[in-house]
DOTORKOL-488528 format. One line per 10 residues: number of its first residue (from 1); their letters; for each residue x, y, z of C-alpha. Coordinates in steps of 0.05 Angstrom, whole numbers. Layout:
BEGIN
NUM> A> X:Y:Z ~ ...
//
This chain:
BEGIN
1> MKKIQMVDLQ> 382:67:-474 ~ 388:37:-405 ~ 350:-27:-393 ~ 279:-13:-369 ~ 260:-44:-303 ~ 194:-46:-266 ~ 230:-18:-206 ~ 303:7:-209 ~ 328:3:-138 ~ 401:-2:-158
11> TQYFKIKNEI> 404:66:-192 ~ 365:97:-135 ~ 415:67:-86 ~ 475:94:-124 ~ 448:165:-117 ~ 450:161:-41 ~ 504:107:-35 ~ 551:144:11 ~ 496:162:60 ~ 467:92:60
21> DNAVLNVMES> 535:58:67 ~ 555:103:125 ~ 489:92:160 ~ 496:16:154 ~ 569:17:176 ~ 550:58:237 ~ 501:5:258 ~ 553:-49:248 ~ 603:-11:290 ~ 552:1:346
31> SAYINGPEVK> 528:-72:343 ~ 459:-48:366 ~ 421:-90:317 ~ 354:-98:351 ~ 314:-40:382 ~ 376:4:376 ~ 378:80:372 ~ 368:79:296 ~ 299:46:305 ~ 278:97:357
41> AFQTELEQYL> 303:155:315 ~ 266:129:253 ~ 203:120:294 ~ 207:193:317 ~ 222:220:248 ~ 165:182:216 ~ 118:206:270 ~ 138:277:253 ~ 132:267:178 ~ 62:236:184
51> DAKHVIPCAN> 39:279:242 ~ 22:214:277 ~ 24:211:352 ~ 51:140:352 ~ 90:98:302 ~ 108:27:322 ~ 158:-5:274 ~ 152:-80:260 ~ 181:-134:215 ~ 137:-125:153
61> GTDALQIALM> 72:-98:127 ~ 33:-163:135 ~ 53:-167:208 ~ 31:-95:215 ~ -40:-114:192 ~ -42:-175:237 ~ -17:-138:298 ~ -66:-82:286 ~ -124:-132:287 ~ -95:-167:348
71> ALDLKEGDEI> -94:-102:386 ~ -170:-93:378 ~ -189:-155:419 ~ -235:-182:365 ~ -269:-249:373 ~ -270:-309:327 ~ -322:-298:272 ~ -323:-222:278 ~ -332:-192:209 ~ -280:-147:176
81> ITADFTFAAT> -299:-112:111 ~ -245:-100:59 ~ -237:-95:-16 ~ -239:-155:-63 ~ -188:-122:-110 ~ -122:-120:-73 ~ -62:-162:-51 ~ -78:-224:-10 ~ -42:-201:54 ~ -103:-160:73
91> VEVIHLLKLK> -148:-221:78 ~ -92:-269:98 ~ -86:-238:167 ~ -162:-238:176 ~ -163:-313:164 ~ -102:-327:207 ~ -138:-294:266 ~ -202:-335:252 ~ -241:-272:236 ~ -288:-268:176
101> AVLVDVDYDT> -268:-229:114 ~ -327:-194:81 ~ -305:-173:12 ~ -336:-115:-27 ~ -328:-85:-96 ~ -285:-26:-113 ~ -297:39:-150 ~ -280:28:-223 ~ -242:93:-232 ~ -201:97:-167
111> FTMDIEKLKA> -194:22:-151 ~ -211:37:-78 ~ -270:12:-37 ~ -340:25:-64 ~ -375:65:-10 ~ -445:41:-26 ~ -423:-32:-26 ~ -389:-19:41 ~ -453:7:71 ~ -492:-53:45
121> AITPNTKAII> -442:-103:74 ~ -449:-80:146 ~ -483:-129:194 ~ -489:-134:269 ~ -426:-177:267 ~ -384:-124:231 ~ -329:-98:276 ~ -279:-64:229 ~ -265:-37:160 ~ -198:-44:125
131> PVHLFGQCAN> -196:7:68 ~ -138:-5:21 ~ -103:57:-8 ~ -89:20:-72 ~ -35:39:-123 ~ -18:104:-88 ~ -81:144:-70 ~ -128:143:-11 ~ -195:110:-7 ~ -252:158:8
141> MEEILKIAKD> -234:164:81 ~ -283:220:97 ~ -342:175:80 ~ -310:113:110 ~ -297:148:176 ~ -369:173:178 ~ -396:103:165 ~ -350:75:218 ~ -371:126:269 ~ -445:115:255
151> NHLFVIEDNA> -436:40:263 ~ -384:39:320 ~ -332:5:276 ~ -256:6:278 ~ -219:29:216 ~ -151:0:198 ~ -119:34:139 ~ -78:-12:93 ~ -27:40:72 ~ 25:-6:42
161> QAIGADFIFS> 21:29:-26 ~ 7:102:-11 ~ 55:129:42 ~ 63:204:33 ~ -5:214:1 ~ -51:268:29 ~ -126:262:39 ~ -164:327:32 ~ -227:332:74 ~ -287:374:52
171> DGTTKKSGTM> -269:428:102 ~ -201:436:70 ~ -160:401:123 ~ -110:348:102 ~ -82:286:135 ~ -30:237:113 ~ -52:168:90 ~ -48:118:147 ~ -63:169:202 ~ -138:177:198
181> GTLGTTSFFP> -166:111:222 ~ -164:76:289 ~ -99:46:264 ~ -57:51:201 ~ -8:1:174 ~ 48:5:122 ~ 102:-36:89 ~ 174:-19:75 ~ 185:-75:25 ~ 241:-53:-22
191> SKNLGCYGDG> 196:-34:-80 ~ 151:11:-39 ~ 155:86:-45 ~ 191:85:22 ~ 228:19:19 ~ 284:-11:59 ~ 334:-64:35 ~ 297:-123:66 ~ 231:-129:101 ~ 199:-77:146
201> GAIMTQNDDL> 133:-47:167 ~ 99:-1:217 ~ 34:11:253 ~ 8:82:264 ~ -43:108:314 ~ -65:170:351 ~ -91:127:409 ~ -45:122:469 ~ -75:57:496 ~ -72:21:429
211> AHKIRGIVNH> 0:44:419 ~ 19:16:487 ~ -14:-50:472 ~ 19:-56:404 ~ 88:-42:432 ~ 78:-103:475 ~ 49:-147:421 ~ 108:-135:373 ~ 157:-157:427 ~ 128:-224:451
221> GMYERYYHDE> 76:-188:493 ~ 129:-159:539 ~ 134:-90:569 ~ 185:-114:620 ~ 233:-168:599 ~ 209:-239:613 ~ 141:-213:637 ~ 89:-228:584 ~ 26:-186:592 ~ -2:-198:523
231> VGVNSRLDSI> -4:-255:473 ~ 48:-227:426 ~ 92:-241:366 ~ 164:-229:348 ~ 160:-173:297 ~ 214:-120:301 ~ 246:-74:250 ~ 321:-85:254 ~ 369:-27:263 ~ 402:-34:195
241> QAAILRKKLT> 335:-27:160 ~ 317:32:205 ~ 382:67:188 ~ 368:59:114 ~ 297:83:122 ~ 320:145:160 ~ 361:166:99 ~ 306:149:50 ~ 252:184:90 ~ 287:250:76
251> QLDIYNEARK> 279:235:2 ~ 207:210:4 ~ 173:273:-21 ~ 225:279:-76 ~ 214:207:-96 ~ 138:216:-97 ~ 145:279:-139 ~ 189:241:-189 ~ 135:187:-194 ~ 82:240:-208
261> KVADFYDEAF> 125:268:-265 ~ 128:198:-295 ~ 53:192:-288 ~ 44:260:-322 ~ 86:236:-381 ~ 44:173:-387 ~ -21:212:-380 ~ -3:260:-435 ~ 19:205:-482 ~ -45:165:-474
271> ANHPNILTPE> -94:223:-467 ~ -160:212:-502 ~ -141:145:-532 ~ -207:108:-543 ~ -181:42:-516 ~ -137:66:-459 ~ -160:94:-393 ~ -106:127:-351 ~ -109:125:-275 ~ -162:169:-244
281> RAKNSTHVFH> -135:220:-195 ~ -186:228:-140 ~ -206:299:-121 ~ -200:284:-47 ~ -131:251:-49 ~ -63:264:-77 ~ -32:206:-115 ~ 39:180:-102 ~ 36:128:-158 ~ 63:66:-125
291> QYTLRILNGK> 37:36:-190 ~ 15:68:-255 ~ -43:25:-277 ~ -78:30:-344 ~ -144:-1:-364 ~ -142:-31:-434 ~ -212:-31:-464 ~ -203:-71:-529 ~ -197:-139:-496 ~ -123:-144:-515
301> RNELQQFLAE> -91:-132:-447 ~ -55:-199:-443 ~ -30:-191:-515 ~ -4:-121:-497 ~ 35:-150:-439 ~ 67:-201:-485 ~ 81:-149:-538 ~ 116:-105:-487 ~ 156:-165:-461 ~ 182:-177:-531
311> KEIPAMIYYP> 206:-105:-531 ~ 239:-116:-463 ~ 190:-73:-427 ~ 164:-104:-362 ~ 91:-95:-347 ~ 52:-127:-290 ~ -20:-148:-279 ~ -42:-129:-208 ~ -85:-171:-195 ~ -106:-228:-241
321> VALRKQKAYF> -154:-263:-193 ~ -205:-234:-145 ~ -193:-251:-72 ~ -262:-282:-66 ~ -242:-332:-120 ~ -173:-349:-94 ~ -168:-422:-72 ~ -145:-404:-1 ~ -199:-352:10 ~ -256:-376:-35
331> QESNDADFVN> -325:-354:-15 ~ -392:-361:-49 ~ -412:-295:-79 ~ -458:-262:-129 ~ -416:-236:-187 ~ -467:-181:-197 ~ -441:-150:-132 ~ -370:-147:-160 ~ -379:-117:-229 ~ -322:-68:-224
341> TDRLLGEVIS> -272:-117:-194 ~ -286:-169:-247 ~ -281:-117:-302 ~ -215:-92:-276 ~ -186:-162:-272 ~ -189:-165:-348 ~ -167:-94:-363 ~ -112:-71:-315 ~ -38:-69:-332 ~ 16:-31:-294
351> LPMHTELDDE> 73:1:-331 ~ 143:12:-303 ~ 139:63:-247 ~ 198:86:-206 ~ 241:147:-190 ~ 296:133:-242 ~ 257:131:-308 ~ 283:181:-359 ~ 248:212:-419 ~ 282:165:-469
361> QLKYITDSVL> 256:105:-432 ~ 187:135:-423 ~ 181:152:-496 ~ 201:82:-515 ~ 149:53:-468 ~ 92:98:-490 ~ 109:92:-564 ~ 108:16:-556 ~ 40:16:-522 ~ 12:61:-576
371> EFMELTN> 43:19:-631 ~ 8:-42:-603 ~ -58:-6:-598 ~ -51:16:-671 ~ -34:-54:-694 ~ -95:-83:-659 ~ -144:-27:-676
//
């Protein structure tokens, strides 16, 4: 059996090696490394895939979040509501811009923002909501957009983990994750569902004025060279990464379908186990399984991770510490307001999830998990 990896980018690369190699060599031969035709072509193709009016590529997903907030002309101390259970980049950019992060609990089953806690967190100082489409499916965007409209708030979708997912509205219409809010952001970090071979990111919007402003911000605030109309940053997707992403974008739906098949295998293996909860698939969102995250109910999650490591099966804990209790972002809080987050911190474990897992590997992984659960019953 081939060695099991959390993410197998090498095997994925070998399957499209000739296309990737030729794309990279073409950029090298053109020497158009920054803002070249490959970047513009990728931008257009991603707009078409997402049905987004504007996609603005940038250097990484964290920059995408920061630039999105910069474009909204927020003032120091303005409050931004986001989830307590997610990666730190979401609050990192809020703090960097001297805004105030207001953290709320998540839904226990879907890991996405708790709608009632969101409503309760809104104050006169609230200016924006950042829902995180965690692990591969959308937050409840229909409700979030209603709340935002009623309270005149911006919505910035953190779509780093769910590109390609569809949200299904109650009237039957669907929209791609990252395209529903005022702005959407995503990451092309190599392990993402659509990943490049370095760093990369993008901002999405349907708003012409915001798109224009963001195009200046990502390029030192310039629309005309050496004329700086905005306070900007240097955050550009380079042409080599764009060329790679163009090739991989054509495979994205295939990749996401492969991930769903892996998730189906896991779901069937763990179905109805009393101490294992498989990921909830929300009725109003498809799931592209950036991660496949179990909840282990017998209090033996850490021991399971060690047991799997001894069997050379990688498994990750996303995330071991709530954002509100991280040293850099610590804030006084009532733990009773974060029951789901704190419960998840002790239960979640993510199994290998990528496009190259085969049935032999999956059976070994699931048999090993079930063996551990039997031993600790």
